[in-house]
N, C-alpha and C positions, 0 to 999 in steps of 0.2 A: 504494500500500500504506500509506503514512504516514497518509492520511486514514481508513483503516479500523481503525486502532489503537483498542482500547477505552479505553486510558489507564490501566489498572490497574497495570501495571508500568513503571517508569522506563526500563529498557533498550529496550523497544519504543516507548514513547511519545516519548522524547527521541532515542533512537538512530536510529530511522527518519527522523525530521525532520532530524537532522544528516547522515545518509547522503544524503538528498534535496538538502540544501544543497550538499554537496560535489559531487555529480553535476551539479547546476545550474551551479556555478562551472566545472566541467570543460567542460560543453557550451557555455558562453558564452565560454570562453577566459580566464577569470579565475583559474584554479587555479594552484597552485605544485606543483613536483615532490613536496614533502613531503605533499601532499594524498592521494597514492596510498597512502602508508604509513598515514596517518590513516584512510583509507577501509577498508583491510584490517583494521586493528586494531578499528575500529568494527564491521565486519561480524562479526568473531570474538566481540566482546562481546555484540552484539545476539543473535546466534545461540545462544550458550551461556547467557546470563543471562535471556532472556525466558521468561515463564511459559506463554505460549500458542503454538499452532502458527503463528500469523501472524508473531510476532516471531522464532520459531526458524527460519522458512524465508524471511523477507524478504530476508536477505542473499544467498540462493542465486543469483538472476539477476545480481547485481553481481559475485559471486565467479566465476561462469561467464564473464561477459564479460571480466573482468580476466584470467582464465586463457587464453582463446582470442583475445582482441582487445586485449591490452595495448599493442600498437604503436599502435592507434588512440587510446587514452587518452593515450599519450605525444605523439602528433601534436597532439592538442588542447592539451595543457599546454605543451609546449616550442615548437611551431611555429605555434600558433594556427591550425591547419588541421584540417578534418574530412575524412578520406579518403573517407567514405561520401557526403559532400555533403549530409548532413541538417542540419548546424549551419552557419548562415551567419555566419562570423566574418571580421572585417576586421582585419588586423594593426595598423592605426592605432588602431582603437577597442578592440581586445582588451585593451589595457593601460590604457585610460582608463576613466572612470566613465560614459561614454556608453552608453545602453541598446543591446543587440544584439538582432537578430531571431533567433529560433530556430524551426526547423521540426521538429516532433515526428515520430517514425517513423510515427505514425498519419496525420498530415497528408500525409506523403510518399506513403504507400500510397494515400490517397484521390486524390492528384493522378495517380498512375499509372492508377487505375481510370477516371478521367474522360476 
């Protein structure tokens, strides 16, 4: 969604990029507990302050997953573990600056089909 922003309004242009950065940190095991609050506040700002439908609805998938799968977010942040097995995190590298491999949901689905 971030790449689809037209860039006219700051909440959508910058907010979706910041949302993506936080979600990437979470999926790589580099997030802090405060990032969940930042993400929720950012979603509220982007959704209410954006001028277009894209910015107004971009937070919806994040808010829905936080509502129904918050325990998985917490597992990523506090335990550096992905309960779904989609993110490959190693406890030793999750706190270092070493690059981590990340398998996207699309890649996981393609592996299942193969």
